[in-house]
C-alpha positions in Angstrom: 158.0 57.2 181.8 158.5 58.2 178.2 161.2 60.6 177.2 161.0 62.4 173.9 164.6 63.3 174.1 167.7 61.6 175.4 169.3 63.5 178.3 171.0 62.8 181.5 168.9 61.0 184.1 170.3 59.5 187.3 167.6 56.8 187.2 168.5 55.4 183.9 170.7 52.2 183.3 172.9 51.9 186.4 171.3 54.4 188.5 174.5 56.3 189.0 174.1 58.5 186.0 176.9 60.7 184.4 177.0 63.0 187.6 178.4 60.0 189.7 181.1 59.0 187.1 178.9 56.3 185.3 178.7 55.6 181.6 176.6 57.8 179.2 173.4 56.5 178.5 171.8 55.5 175.1 168.1 56.2 174.8 165.9 54.2 172.3 164.9 56.0 169.2 162.0 58.3 169.2 159.6 58.2 166.4 158.7 61.7 165.2 155.9 62.9 163.2 156.6 62.4 159.5 157.6 65.5 157.6 156.9 66.3 154.0 159.4 68.1 151.7 157.8 69.9 148.6 160.1 70.4 145.6 158.6 72.9 143.1 159.9 72.4 139.5 159.3 74.8 136.7 159.1 73.4 133.3 159.7 76.2 130.3 158.3 75.4 126.9 158.9 77.5 123.8 155.7 77.5 121.5 156.4 79.2 118.2 153.3 81.0 116.7 153.0 81.7 113.0 151.3 85.0 112.2 150.7 85.5 108.5 151.2 89.3 107.8 149.9 90.7 104.3 151.1 94.1 103.1 148.6 95.8 101.2 149.7 98.9 99.1 147.3 101.5 98.1 148.4 104.1 95.5 146.4 107.4 95.8 146.5 109.4 92.6 145.7 112.9 93.4 145.0 115.2 90.5 145.3 118.9 91.4 143.3 121.3 88.9 144.3 124.8 88.6 142.4 127.2 86.6 144.1 130.0 84.5 141.7 132.6 83.2 142.3 133.2 79.7 141.2 136.7 78.8 139.9 137.5 75.2 138.8 140.9 74.0 135.9 141.8 71.5 135.1 145.0 70.0 131.8 146.2 68.7 130.9 149.4 66.9 127.9 151.0 67.8 126.5 153.3 65.1 124.1 156.1 65.9 122.7 158.3 63.1 121.6 161.6 63.9 119.4 163.4 61.6 119.1 167.2 61.9 116.0 168.8 60.7 117.1 170.3 57.3 113.8 171.5 56.5 113.2 173.4 59.6 109.7 172.3 59.6 108.1 170.3 62.3 
């Protein structure tokens, strides 16, 4: 008979067991299934990046045109001739 764990059994070694004042029994080692431990390690790296940045300045020259009227005055003389009939004829 195969035992997976060691426990008190009256039939082992002397046949007396612990209950009857005998010595504690020693069982042979039991081969268990292998276990696997997984250790996760995290590696952190710093990677510098060079980003060229060009500043472009654009000057906007804005000319605001305003118009101011400049008034001038001209004067004309119109002449009308009125001839009265001095002869009284026509």
